[in-house]
N, C-alpha and C positions, 0 to 999 in steps of 0.2 A: 434439390439439397441432397448433399451427399449423407450417409450415414454419421461422417464422422461431423459434418455441420448442422446434425438434428443433437446431437450428443452435446456437442457445445453449447448450443443453443439453451438445453436442457440444464447446463450446470452454469450459464453464466452469471446468474443471481449470486451463487456460491460463491464463484470467484471475486464478484465484488464485494461481498460481506468479507471475505477472508482479507483480502486489503484494508478494508475499513477499519478491520479490527487490528489488524499490524500497523496503521496508523495510529489506533487510539490507543494499544500497548505501549508504544515507543513515546506517545504524548505524556503517559503515565510516569513514564520513567522520566522522563525531563522533568516533569511536573516535581518528581519528588526531590528528584536532585538537586533543582536548581531553584531556589527561594524566591528570583526575581525573575523568574519564566514569564516569558511574553509568549501566551499561545499561538499567536498569528505566525508569529516568525518561526517559532517550532515545530509549526506544521508545516509551513513552507520548505523550510529547511530539509525536515523528514520526508517529505514530498520527493523535494530533488535527489535525496538520497535514493529512493524506492525507482524514480525515473532512471537513475544514473545505474543501477542494478540491473533493470529490466533494458537496459539499451547494451550491457556487458553481453546479459545472457544470451538476448537475441543478435549478440554478433558470433556466437560459436556455434 
C-alpha cells in the first residue's frame, strides 16, 4: 500500500460524509421550494446529477 493509498483510506469516511451532506443539502432545498416534493424521486434525481458530475470530472 502506497502512502497515497494510506492517506485516501484515512479520509474515506470524510469523503462519504461530505457526499451525504451534499445530498442532504439539496434535498432540503428541493423540500423548501417544492411543496409536493416526493423525497424518493428527488433523492434519485439528485444522485443522478452527482453521478453525472463525477463522470464529467473523471473524463478530464
